[in-house]
Rosetta silent file (secondary structure, phi, psi, omega in degrees, C-alpha in Angstrom):
SEQUENCE: XXXXXXXXXXXXXXXXXXXXXXXXXXXXXXXXXXXXXXXXXXXXXXXXXXXXXXXXXXXXXXXXXXXXXXXXXXXXXXXXXXXXXXXXXXXXXXXXXXXXXXXXXXXXXXXXXXXXXXXXXXXXXXXXXXXXXXXXXXXXXXXXXXXXXXXXXXXXXXXXXXXXXXXXXXXXXXXXXXXXXXXXXXXXXXXXXXXXXXXXXXXXXXXXXXXXXXXXXXXXXXXXXXXXXXXXXXXXXXXXXXXXXXXXXXXXXXXXXXXXXXXXXXXXXXXXXXXXXXXXXXXXXXXXXXXXXXXXXXXXXXXXXXXXXXXXXXXXXXXXX
SCORE:     score description
SCORE:     0.000 S_00000001
   1 L     0.000  -35.429 -177.395   -7.415  -63.405   26.155 S_00000001
   2 L   108.038 -173.562 -175.138   -9.687  -60.359   26.106 S_00000001
   3 E   -90.539  150.983  166.870   -9.278  -56.722   27.065 S_00000001
   4 E  -100.844  121.710  177.821   -7.347  -55.119   29.887 S_00000001
   5 E   -95.653  121.266  179.753   -9.433  -52.307   31.412 S_00000001
   6 E  -109.918  118.840  173.776   -7.294  -49.487   32.852 S_00000001
   7 E   -88.518  150.550 -174.719   -8.951  -46.934   35.131 S_00000001
   8 L    69.481   34.291 -171.254   -7.290  -43.531   35.363 S_00000001
   9 L   -72.638  -13.394  178.612   -6.034  -44.069   31.824 S_00000001
  10 L   -98.072    1.053  178.191   -5.486  -40.367   31.097 S_00000001
  11 L   -82.746 -178.481 -176.990   -3.250  -39.819   34.105 S_00000001
  12 H   -60.271  -60.639 -179.207    0.526  -39.929   34.298 S_00000001
  13 H   -67.638  -39.626 -177.688    0.996  -43.587   35.221 S_00000001
  14 H   -61.019  -42.414 -179.137   -2.136  -44.643   33.345 S_00000001
  15 H   -65.440  -45.128  179.174   -1.031  -43.170   30.034 S_00000001
  16 H   -64.110  -43.531  179.445    2.412  -44.763   30.200 S_00000001
  17 H   -60.080  -45.505  179.200    0.924  -48.099   31.267 S_00000001
  18 H   -61.671  -40.834  178.915   -1.567  -48.056   28.387 S_00000001
  19 H   -61.563  -45.664 -179.570    1.213  -47.214   25.926 S_00000001
  20 H   -66.818  -39.895  177.097    3.394  -50.083   27.155 S_00000001
  21 H   -59.273  -45.310  179.607    0.417  -52.493   27.111 S_00000001
  22 H   -62.720  -41.567  179.156   -0.321  -51.542   23.502 S_00000001
  23 H   -63.982  -29.268  179.414    3.332  -52.004   22.540 S_00000001
  24 L   -85.289    0.128  175.315    3.229  -55.476   24.123 S_00000001
  25 L    91.305   12.569  178.385    0.215  -56.417   21.982 S_00000001
  26 L   -81.213  151.536  170.092   -2.558  -56.225   24.583 S_00000001
  27 E   -88.867  126.529 -169.287   -6.079  -55.055   23.776 S_00000001
  28 E  -124.331  135.028  167.629   -6.743  -52.082   26.040 S_00000001
  29 E  -114.892  127.943  177.798   -9.804  -50.210   27.234 S_00000001
  30 E  -114.061  140.528  173.175   -9.110  -47.001   29.120 S_00000001
  31 E  -129.904  146.873  179.327  -11.516  -45.017   31.256 S_00000001
  32 L  -164.566  142.546  176.663  -11.009  -41.635   32.944 S_00000001
  33 L   -97.266    1.504  178.114  -13.274  -38.820   34.102 S_00000001
  34 L    65.530   19.944  174.271  -10.517  -36.218   33.550 S_00000001
  35 L   -70.957  -30.664  176.468  -10.698  -34.941   37.128 S_00000001
  36 L  -126.435  -12.400 -173.679   -6.928  -35.514   37.314 S_00000001
  37 L   -62.594  142.539 -176.577   -6.100  -36.786   33.834 S_00000001
  38 L  -113.205  -18.765 -178.161   -3.573  -34.778   31.863 S_00000001
  39 L   -94.989  108.361 -172.049   -3.507  -36.483   28.456 S_00000001
  40 L   -79.558  -22.365 -178.688   -6.473  -35.109   26.531 S_00000001
  41 L  -108.366  116.674  179.219   -6.138  -37.298   23.439 S_00000001
  42 L   -56.840  150.666 -178.505   -6.572  -41.061   23.951 S_00000001
  43 L   -67.199  145.752  175.164   -3.771  -43.227   22.649 S_00000001
  44 L   -65.230  136.289  175.278   -4.083  -44.685   19.180 S_00000001
  45 L    98.321   -2.177  179.852   -5.069  -48.329   19.195 S_00000001
  46 L  -122.282  154.347  170.618   -7.113  -48.402   22.392 S_00000001
  47 E   -82.334  135.374 -179.160  -10.772  -48.076   23.248 S_00000001
  48 E  -134.828  138.361  178.422  -11.378  -45.064   25.495 S_00000001
  49 E  -132.859  128.272  177.605  -14.413  -43.920   27.453 S_00000001
  50 L   -85.852   88.371  179.615  -14.718  -40.702   29.422 S_00000001
  51 L  -139.009  164.035  177.572  -16.598  -42.056   32.426 S_00000001
  52 L   -94.166  146.167  179.337  -16.312  -42.075   36.193 S_00000001
  53 L   -69.022  -10.848  175.047  -15.537  -45.308   38.052 S_00000001
  54 L   -91.168    1.709 -179.948  -18.638  -44.596   40.120 S_00000001
  55 L   -89.488   88.468 -173.226  -20.852  -44.683   37.013 S_00000001
  56 H   -65.483  -35.657  179.971  -22.208  -48.212   37.334 S_00000001
  57 H   -59.943  -45.882 -179.774  -24.453  -47.987   34.284 S_00000001
  58 H   -68.471  -39.290  177.269  -21.489  -47.167   32.039 S_00000001
  59 H   -62.217  -45.103  179.533  -19.289  -49.807   33.701 S_00000001
  60 H   -60.734  -37.195  179.794  -21.962  -52.451   33.230 S_00000001
  61 H   -65.201  -42.693  178.892  -22.245  -51.463   29.584 S_00000001
  62 H   -63.509  -48.273 -177.681  -18.494  -51.866   29.042 S_00000001
  63 H   -66.463  -25.237  177.435  -18.365  -55.229   30.811 S_00000001
  64 H   -78.493  -34.870 -172.955  -21.401  -56.405   28.795 S_00000001
  65 H   -93.607  -17.331 -178.587  -20.069  -55.277   25.421 S_00000001
  66 L  -128.046  143.233  175.704  -16.392  -56.199   25.805 S_00000001
  67 L   -82.726   94.867 -178.716  -14.719  -59.349   27.048 S_00000001
  68 E   -90.394  123.578 -177.590  -12.637  -57.850   29.845 S_00000001
  69 E   -87.143  -39.752 -176.885   -9.991  -60.210   31.156 S_00000001
  70 E  -155.040  153.973  175.656   -8.524  -58.063   33.916 S_00000001
  71 E  -112.904  135.995  168.799   -8.793  -54.614   35.452 S_00000001
  72 E  -112.407  112.561 -169.799   -5.840  -52.411   36.429 S_00000001
  73 E  -100.938  100.202 -179.840   -7.270  -49.870   38.850 S_00000001
  74 L  -105.526  -20.040 -172.273   -5.244  -46.649   38.951 S_00000001
  75 L   -64.622  134.697  177.259   -8.019  -44.063   39.311 S_00000001
  76 L   166.240  157.834  173.409   -8.066  -42.203   42.601 S_00000001
  77 L   -79.715  146.109 -170.614   -7.239  -39.003   44.431 S_00000001
  78 L  -145.384   17.867 -179.547   -3.660  -38.953   45.720 S_00000001
  79 L   -98.814  115.967 -172.968   -2.657  -35.612   47.267 S_00000001
  80 H   -57.989  -48.098 -177.586   -1.920  -36.073   50.963 S_00000001
  81 H   -61.576  -38.457  177.719   -2.601  -32.471   51.988 S_00000001
  82 H   -65.366  -37.408 -178.977   -5.926  -32.482   50.158 S_00000001
  83 H   -65.765  -32.255  177.856   -6.922  -35.707   51.867 S_00000001
  84 H   -69.282  -35.476 -178.861   -6.337  -34.105   55.267 S_00000001
  85 H   -85.603  -25.135 -175.615   -8.579  -31.168   54.364 S_00000001
  86 L  -135.377   59.359 -177.950  -11.198  -33.163   52.450 S_00000001
  87 H   -60.063  -32.861  179.777  -11.340  -36.729   53.814 S_00000001
  88 H   -58.656  -45.096 -179.792  -14.965  -37.071   52.726 S_00000001
  89 H   -63.805  -39.155 -177.927  -14.006  -36.554   49.077 S_00000001
  90 H   -68.796  -42.201 -179.996  -11.130  -39.015   49.348 S_00000001
  91 H   -70.151  -34.813  177.331  -13.168  -41.765   50.949 S_00000001
  92 H   -65.781  -46.372 -176.040  -15.987  -41.230   48.475 S_00000001
  93 H   -75.718  -46.059 -172.568  -13.712  -41.331   45.447 S_00000001
  94 H   -83.766  -21.573 -178.215  -11.131  -43.900   46.544 S_00000001
  95 H  -113.069  -62.207 -175.482  -13.469  -46.248   48.439 S_00000001
  96 H   -57.662  -47.289 -178.614  -17.155  -45.807   47.582 S_00000001
  97 H   -71.090  -33.564  176.658  -16.563  -45.500   43.847 S_00000001
  98 H   -65.253  -34.218  175.980  -13.992  -48.291   43.867 S_00000001
  99 H   -64.437  -37.167  176.604  -16.626  -50.544   45.460 S_00000001
 100 H   -61.773  -43.200  176.489  -18.970  -49.745   42.574 S_00000001
 101 H   -60.496  -49.430 -179.195  -16.226  -50.862   40.183 S_00000001
 102 H   -59.682  -43.905 -177.810  -15.582  -54.057   42.149 S_00000001
 103 H   -65.684  -37.125  175.760  -19.263  -54.927   42.371 S_00000001
 104 H   -65.293  -39.705  176.669  -19.712  -54.459   38.633 S_00000001
 105 H   -60.358  -46.794 -178.527  -16.695  -56.711   38.052 S_00000001
 106 H   -62.301  -43.814 -179.142  -18.133  -59.443   40.282 S_00000001
 107 H   -62.144  -32.386 -177.624  -21.564  -59.223   38.620 S_00000001
 108 L  -101.897   11.749  174.869  -19.980  -59.612   35.176 S_00000001
 109 L    58.342   39.689  170.662  -17.513  -62.299   36.292 S_00000001
 110 L   -91.171  110.051 -162.454  -14.394  -60.239   35.641 S_00000001
 111 L  -103.550   13.251 -176.414  -12.115  -62.116   37.991 S_00000001
 112 E  -139.213  136.384  178.149   -8.747  -60.315   38.047 S_00000001
 113 E  -147.642  136.739  170.763   -7.645  -56.924   39.319 S_00000001
 114 E  -113.030  124.281 -172.258   -4.331  -55.181   39.952 S_00000001
 115 E  -110.427  134.341  177.076   -4.763  -52.241   42.318 S_00000001
 116 E   -83.000   98.628  174.345   -2.537  -49.171   42.622 S_00000001
 117 E   -95.062 -158.463 -171.642   -1.892  -48.850   46.345 S_00000001
 118 E  -156.387  152.664  172.247    0.784  -46.701   47.980 S_00000001
 119 H   -65.225  -10.453  176.787    3.665  -46.625   50.434 S_00000001
 120 H   -62.081  -16.446  178.307    1.434  -44.191   52.342 S_00000001
 121 H   -66.402  -19.234 -177.877   -0.067  -47.265   54.056 S_00000001
 122 H   -85.852  -18.333  178.058    3.110  -47.461   56.182 S_00000001
 123 L    66.022 -143.645 -175.272    2.769  -43.971   57.632 S_00000001
 124 L   -85.764   70.602  179.464    5.615  -42.504   59.673 S_00000001
 125 L   -84.101  141.483  176.532    7.970  -45.444   59.558 S_00000001
 126 L  -114.492   16.902  177.259   11.536  -45.022   60.782 S_00000001
 127 L   -72.880  146.784  178.568   12.733  -48.390   59.538 S_00000001
 128 L   -64.843  -31.646  174.754   15.778  -48.293   57.218 S_00000001
 129 L  -140.295  141.162 -177.899   13.817  -50.404   54.719 S_00000001
 130 E  -108.233  119.470  176.085   10.081  -51.048   54.625 S_00000001
 131 L  -101.771  172.328 -179.229    8.875  -54.523   53.673 S_00000001
 132 L   -62.067  -21.741  179.896    5.324  -55.702   53.096 S_00000001
 133 L   -92.998    1.870  177.326    5.273  -57.055   56.670 S_00000001
 134 L   -65.476  157.438 -179.585    6.254  -53.700   58.229 S_00000001
 135 L   -56.290  140.193 -179.970    3.671  -52.032   60.509 S_00000001
 136 L  -104.334  105.079 -175.613    0.744  -50.463   58.670 S_00000001
 137 L  -139.871   67.673 -178.241    0.017  -47.070   60.232 S_00000001
 138 L   -57.105  139.357 -174.730   -1.189  -44.588   57.598 S_00000001
 139 L  -106.227   11.373  178.898   -0.876  -41.022   58.825 S_00000001
 140 L  -155.382  160.196 -178.214   -3.409  -39.393   56.487 S_00000001
 141 H   -59.289  -32.230  176.404   -6.796  -40.193   54.905 S_00000001
 142 H   -58.616  -50.913  178.858   -5.172  -40.936   51.551 S_00000001
 143 H   -62.134  -38.353  177.663   -3.111  -43.743   53.101 S_00000001
 144 H   -61.073  -42.179 -178.825   -6.158  -44.971   55.026 S_00000001
 145 H   -63.761  -38.159  179.273   -8.153  -45.182   51.791 S_00000001
 146 H   -69.006  -44.134  179.992   -5.438  -47.276   50.129 S_00000001
 147 H   -65.376  -39.140  177.983   -5.078  -49.652   53.077 S_00000001
 148 H   -63.249  -41.005  177.984   -8.849  -50.052   53.332 S_00000001
 149 H   -63.378  -37.602  176.074   -9.052  -50.937   49.639 S_00000001
 150 H   -59.510  -42.506  179.623   -6.387  -53.601   50.149 S_00000001
 151 H   -66.559  -40.182  177.823   -8.537  -55.114   52.909 S_00000001
 152 H   -62.334  -42.946  178.992  -11.651  -54.957   50.739 S_00000001
 153 H   -62.640  -39.131  177.808   -9.836  -56.747   47.913 S_00000001
 154 H   -62.876  -40.731  178.781   -8.716  -59.476   50.314 S_00000001
 155 H   -66.534  -40.835  178.232  -12.329  -59.968   51.453 S_00000001
 156 H   -66.813  -32.587  177.631  -13.596  -60.090   47.864 S_00000001
 157 H   -62.923  -42.991 -179.951  -10.920  -62.639   47.032 S_00000001
 158 H   -69.411  -46.592 -172.005  -12.209  -64.942   49.774 S_00000001
 159 H   -77.661  -37.920 -171.056  -15.920  -64.385   49.126 S_00000001
 160 H  -119.807    3.221  179.243  -16.038  -64.159   45.326 S_00000001
 161 L    73.060   17.192  179.444  -12.822  -65.775   44.122 S_00000001
 162 L   -67.834  128.053  175.971  -11.495  -62.479   42.816 S_00000001
 163 E   -88.607  111.599 -170.832   -7.795  -62.730   42.016 S_00000001
 164 E  -128.568  144.478  178.575   -6.440  -59.456   43.358 S_00000001
 165 E  -139.271  136.288  176.393   -3.031  -57.890   43.729 S_00000001
 166 E  -114.512  130.170  174.824   -2.050  -54.552   45.274 S_00000001
 167 E  -102.238  120.346  175.914    1.117  -52.692   44.324 S_00000001
 168 E   -89.586   94.278 -179.892    2.381  -50.321   47.005 S_00000001
 169 E   -66.904  141.672  163.794    4.055  -47.658   44.883 S_00000001
 170 L   -92.115 -141.052 -174.419    6.830  -45.602   46.307 S_00000001
 171 E   -89.913  113.401 -176.838    7.534  -42.338   44.385 S_00000001
 172 E   -86.666  130.300 -173.886    6.929  -42.853   40.663 S_00000001
 173 E  -140.821  174.794  171.189    9.032  -40.603   38.411 S_00000001
 174 L    96.705  177.990  179.668   10.442  -40.218   34.912 S_00000001
 175 L  -128.030  161.954  178.122    9.145  -40.027   31.377 S_00000001
 176 E  -142.149  113.038 -176.962    8.357  -42.551   28.660 S_00000001
 177 L    60.336 -126.241 -179.003    8.391  -41.488   25.026 S_00000001
 178 L   -92.385    7.461 -177.047    6.304  -38.345   24.722 S_00000001
 179 E  -110.630  132.429 -179.768    4.609  -38.855   28.077 S_00000001
 180 L  -140.018 -172.860 -172.351    5.893  -37.434   31.329 S_00000001
 181 L   -83.617  112.681  177.330    4.824  -36.412   34.797 S_00000001
 182 L  -138.806  128.543  175.658    2.152  -33.735   34.795 S_00000001
 183 L  -132.982  154.389  175.347   -0.444  -33.161   37.494 S_00000001
 184 L  -127.490  107.710   -2.610   -3.003  -30.432   38.136 S_00000001
 185 L   -76.877  162.586  179.415   -2.107  -29.081   40.593 S_00000001
 186 L   -86.436  111.364 -179.976    1.535  -30.209   40.537 S_00000001
 187 L  -113.285   -7.313 -175.894    2.447  -31.384   44.030 S_00000001
 188 L   -81.424  146.631 -170.888    5.208  -33.877   43.232 S_00000001
 189 H   -63.315  -56.355 -169.046    8.765  -32.935   44.046 S_00000001
 190 H   -61.811  -45.971  174.876   10.746  -33.698   40.907 S_00000001
 191 H   -57.620  -39.083 -179.244    8.500  -31.842   38.416 S_00000001
 192 H   -68.826  -37.858  176.700    8.492  -28.845   40.757 S_00000001
 193 H   -62.372  -48.760 -177.640   12.279  -28.894   41.164 S_00000001
 194 H   -64.535  -45.298 -178.381   12.816  -29.051   37.398 S_00000001
 195 H   -64.548  -36.772  176.592   10.189  -26.428   36.604 S_00000001
 196 H   -67.159  -41.273  179.909   11.666  -24.064   39.208 S_00000001
 197 H   -67.262  -28.214 -179.684   15.166  -24.628   37.846 S_00000001
 198 L   -92.282    2.366  179.203   14.007  -23.948   34.288 S_00000001
 199 L    79.363   11.504  178.608   12.201  -20.764   35.265 S_00000001
 200 L   -80.275  -19.276  176.861    8.761  -22.231   34.593 S_00000001
 201 L  -136.224  167.033  176.066    7.820  -21.621   38.229 S_00000001
 202 L   -78.986 -151.108 -175.425    8.985  -19.331   40.992 S_00000001
 203 L   -56.082  139.901  172.878   10.793  -20.568   44.062 S_00000001
 204 E   -70.018  128.406  178.084   10.651  -24.250   44.872 S_00000001
 205 E   -91.814  119.922  178.339    8.695  -24.741   48.077 S_00000001
 206 E  -111.150  121.514 -175.891   10.353  -27.225   50.442 S_00000001
 207 E   -99.749  104.349  176.894    8.206  -28.303   53.364 S_00000001
 208 L    99.216  120.716  171.350   10.289  -29.207   56.395 S_00000001
 209 L  -131.295   23.519  179.307   13.999  -28.954   57.052 S_00000001
 210 L  -125.535   23.730  174.253   13.894  -30.425   60.560 S_00000001
 211 L   -68.923  154.753  177.498   13.186  -34.069   59.743 S_00000001
 212 L   -76.925   62.109  179.074   15.433  -36.618   61.495 S_00000001
 213 L  -128.963  173.530 -173.634   17.537  -37.098   58.339 S_00000001
 214 L   -61.099  -35.866  179.761   21.096  -36.174   57.388 S_00000001
 215 L  -115.498    7.338  176.325   20.144  -32.804   55.853 S_00000001
 216 L    85.740   -3.596  178.437   16.807  -32.273   57.576 S_00000001
 217 L  -107.192  158.635 -173.702   14.657  -32.865   54.488 S_00000001
 218 L   -65.908  147.427 -178.780   12.410  -35.837   53.790 S_00000001
 219 E  -112.426  133.916  179.940   13.841  -38.956   52.121 S_00000001
 220 E  -134.953  163.034  178.796   11.960  -40.933   49.491 S_00000001
 221 E  -105.833  122.636 -174.195   12.454  -43.925   47.199 S_00000001
 222 E  -109.947  128.070 -178.429   12.027  -43.069   43.490 S_00000001
 223 E  -125.796  140.460 -174.023   11.038  -45.678   40.884 S_00000001
 224 E   -73.658  141.985 -176.020   10.723  -45.117   37.131 S_00000001
 225 H   -62.133  -32.916  177.553    7.258  -45.123   35.597 S_00000001
 226 H   -65.688  -39.798  178.485    8.287  -47.600   32.871 S_00000001
 227 H   -66.215  -34.214  175.587    9.419  -50.097   35.515 S_00000001
 228 H   -65.142  -45.320  178.967    6.099  -49.650   37.302 S_00000001
 229 H   -59.846  -43.962 -179.251    4.233  -50.317   34.047 S_00000001
 230 H   -64.945  -33.296  176.412    6.284  -53.447   33.375 S_00000001
 231 H   -62.070  -40.513  178.362    5.531  -54.730   36.890 S_00000001
 232 H   -63.236  -40.410 -178.529    1.805  -54.533   36.107 S_00000001
 233 H   -67.905  -40.092  175.576    2.263  -56.466   32.898 S_00000001
 234 H   -62.855  -34.646  179.821    4.245  -59.169   34.678 S_00000001
 235 H   -64.297  -35.650  179.915    1.449  -59.339   37.258 S_00000001
 236 H   -60.820  -32.716 -178.348   -1.110  -60.143   34.563 S_00000001
 237 H   -80.909  -25.911 -169.605    0.850  -63.277   33.695 S_00000001
 238 H  -118.495    4.398 -170.852    1.474  -64.479   37.246 S_00000001
 239 H   -54.546  -39.028 -174.103   -1.514  -63.235   39.254 S_00000001
 240 H   -77.241  -11.454 -175.923   -3.023  -66.652   39.917 S_00000001
 241 H  -116.321    2.831 -176.137    0.212  -68.153   41.288 S_00000001
 242 L   -71.262  140.125 -176.769    1.617  -65.340   43.447 S_00000001
 243 L   -78.663  -10.023  178.933    2.254  -66.267   47.099 S_00000001
 244 L  -145.358  165.196 -172.529    1.054  -62.923   48.495 S_00000001
 245 L  -101.147   -6.428  179.605   -1.442  -60.213   47.662 S_00000001
 246 E  -133.441  143.841  179.823    0.628  -57.047   48.160 S_00000001
 247 E  -141.727  135.390  169.965    4.012  -55.996   46.791 S_00000001
 248 E   -72.360  141.970  174.014    6.226  -52.954   47.246 S_00000001
 249 E  -123.759   96.877 -178.824    7.329  -51.301   44.019 S_00000001
 250 L  -157.404  173.499 -175.842   10.479  -49.308   44.706 S_00000001
 251 L   -99.265   -4.310 -177.982   14.223  -49.216   44.036 S_00000001
 252 L    66.731   24.840  177.494   15.430  -49.590   47.653 S_00000001
 253 L  -122.955  131.124  179.200   17.295  -46.285   47.303 S_00000001
 254 E  -105.788  134.318  178.621   16.607  -43.238   49.474 S_00000001
 255 E  -134.130  133.119  179.568   17.210  -39.659   48.308 S_00000001
 256 E   -80.579  165.579  178.067   16.504  -36.477   50.252 S_00000001
 257 H   -59.596  -45.829 -178.880   14.811  -33.421   48.813 S_00000001
 258 H   -66.866  -29.358  175.481   18.032  -31.413   48.905 S_00000001
 259 H   -66.051  -42.166  176.658   19.861  -34.276   47.192 S_00000001
 260 H   -61.273  -46.049  179.647   17.305  -34.137   44.363 S_00000001
 261 H   -57.919  -44.340 -178.587   17.721  -30.363   44.138 S_00000001
 262 H   -62.870  -41.044  179.594   21.502  -30.721   43.941 S_00000001
 263 H   -65.800  -42.166  179.104   21.288  -33.293   41.126 S_00000001
 264 H   -65.836  -39.125  176.787   18.885  -31.127   39.104 S_00000001
 265 H   -62.120  -38.243  177.701   21.157  -28.105   39.582 S_00000001
 266 H   -63.228  -42.730 -177.948   24.064  -30.194   38.295 S_00000001
 267 H   -69.588  -43.702 -177.550   22.076  -31.240   35.213 S_00000001
 268 H   -80.848  -19.265 -172.899   20.709  -27.767   34.458 S_00000001
 269 L    58.256   39.259  178.268   23.896  -25.978   35.509 S_00000001
 270 L  -141.517  156.023  173.761   21.648  -23.527   37.290 S_00000001
 271 L   -85.310  131.841  176.311   20.707  -22.809   40.870 S_00000001
 272 L   -84.969  116.300  178.632   17.173  -23.844   41.781 S_00000001
 273 L   -68.537  133.640 -174.215   15.577  -20.960   43.741 S_00000001
 274 E  -145.305  156.083  173.506   13.970  -22.347   46.874 S_00000001
 275 E  -141.811  150.181 -174.207   12.300  -21.378   50.101 S_00000001
 276 E  -104.858  144.202  178.195   11.528  -23.436   53.175 S_00000001
 277 E  -131.818  164.280  177.396    8.227  -23.873   54.967 S_00000001
 278 L   -60.458  157.460  175.949    7.158  -25.891   58.027 S_00000001
 279 L   -54.265  147.036  171.316    6.514  -29.597   57.617 S_00000001
 280 L   -84.285  142.906  179.278    3.149  -30.591   56.239 S_00000001
 281 L   -61.354  137.936  174.753    0.975  -32.632   58.584 S_00000001
 282 L    84.462    5.524 -178.971    1.033  -36.358   57.845 S_00000001
 283 L   -91.655  117.920  176.705    4.301  -36.364   55.883 S_00000001
 284 L   -67.368  153.963  178.181    6.651  -39.221   56.859 S_00000001
 285 L   -75.894  -43.290 -173.379   10.357  -38.452   57.271 S_00000001
 286 E  -137.482  131.116  172.219   11.681  -41.533   55.479 S_00000001
 287 E  -138.503  101.970  177.466   10.090  -43.999   53.052 S_00000001
 288 L  -127.126  132.062 -173.332   12.501  -46.479   51.449 S_00000001
 289 E   -82.193  150.765  157.138   11.294  -49.786   50.098 S_00000001
 290 L  -105.141  107.508 -176.045   12.422  -53.325   50.645 S_00000001
 291 L  -105.651   29.340  179.468   11.413  -54.740   47.265 S_00000001
 292 H   -56.413  -42.062 -172.399   12.789  -58.237   47.824 S_00000001
 293 H   -65.021  -46.504 -178.134    9.384  -59.854   47.313 S_00000001
 294 H   -69.328  -34.314  177.560    8.606  -58.401   43.878 S_00000001
 295 H   -66.824  -35.719 -179.455   12.130  -59.091   42.654 S_00000001
 296 H   -75.916  -51.593 -170.821   11.817  -62.688   43.865 S_00000001
 297 H   -82.039  -23.411  179.853    8.259  -63.555   42.826 S_00000001
 298 H  -106.577   -9.492 -166.599    8.139  -61.585   39.557 S_00000001
 299 L    52.646   39.676 -178.427   11.818  -61.748   38.643 S_00000001
 300 L   -75.894  121.492  179.484   11.290  -57.982   38.383 S_00000001
 301 L  -126.031  101.402 -178.056   14.486  -56.232   37.351 S_00000001
 302 L   -55.270  137.979  177.953   14.130  -52.463   37.038 S_00000001
 303 L   -77.785  -35.334 -173.633   15.572  -51.032   33.846 S_00000001
 304 L  -107.596  104.519 -175.356   16.188  -47.604   35.366 S_00000001
 305 L  -113.277   -9.674 -175.080   18.396  -47.814   38.459 S_00000001
 306 L  -109.635  114.995 -174.651   20.326  -44.543   38.398 S_00000001
 307 H   -63.166  -38.826 -179.709   18.467  -41.493   39.692 S_00000001
 308 H   -62.372  -39.100  176.971   20.736  -38.973   37.952 S_00000001
 309 H   -64.093  -42.481  178.600   20.064  -40.693   34.627 S_00000001
 310 H   -60.649  -43.301 -179.882   16.317  -40.640   35.340 S_00000001
 311 H   -66.820  -37.816  176.585   16.502  -36.934   36.142 S_00000001
 312 H   -59.365  -46.267  179.368   18.511  -36.214   32.956 S_00000001
 313 H   -63.357  -38.684 -179.147   15.816  -37.920   30.878 S_00000001
 314 H   -67.769  -41.579  176.051   13.095  -36.031   32.723 S_00000001
 315 H   -60.709  -43.434  178.926   14.797  -32.684   32.157 S_00000001
 316 H   -60.841  -38.105  178.784   15.129  -33.541   28.456 S_00000001
 317 H   -63.655  -44.221  178.931   11.410  -34.337   28.343 S_00000001
 318 H   -64.495  -37.405  179.894   10.515  -30.959   29.855 S_00000001
 319 H   -68.220  -24.638 -178.195   12.806  -29.195   27.405 S_00000001
 320 H   -83.784  -10.465 -175.946   11.088  -30.950   24.501 S_00000001
 321 L   -71.169    0.000    0.000    7.613  -29.769   25.480 S_00000001
């Protein structure tokens, strides 16, 4: 079949995805420039190159020397607040460099790509569940960059026959084996809640307690990283027959920030020290997926459905570090 090329292979989702691909018997090439990557040692059994997705010479060399069957494109900047302050960097990295990757793929006749998009494309939605047909109104440059890439992939599909699929991730969480959620800087809620509760950080910073939700804090849909990885692998098998080009990847369950804090306190049997700050610009109040389409078209059945269980495993992972 050939190699699967994973961009962002040293990041949180990328490392877990590469590990699961290897366990399933795929030949994997990983690339990462380590601007966000946290895993410094490439996984055993895969080819790894420390390059940037905007480095066309290196990409051309890989596509010339290896028979690449499909690309899974995870590399990109993803911090909403940073995108508001530095839109130029986000558009350059998430769009301009992604175009270099796409153009190299087309030139070397690599005809399949699965793209990591985001629920940020929906913006400030107040729908109880968000489906792929819900209004697309990104409220920050990060979301704009993801939605624009989806449109670019659709155009390339028409013009060049590229078989492309975009996964709109909701909040990816959890650990897999020895790999867990680590970012530099750490902006994601669950790692910060756990680290604050374990005394690894000072007070947990909660941004906004005046959202139109039951407890005033933002509500999100959390999906386990292993289930996300498995969705990508299922996509490789079905990409040419799928009836649509975008799919939500979420559990259809909404949990508020304070609900997460309460669950972690229950698990740790400790109080998580916290302080409240004003809402951050561009942060939606509620994002809960309708994942009917992926469950129907992929027969995708998440393994991890209980958030408390996911949090228990994540706490255990942090304790093992």
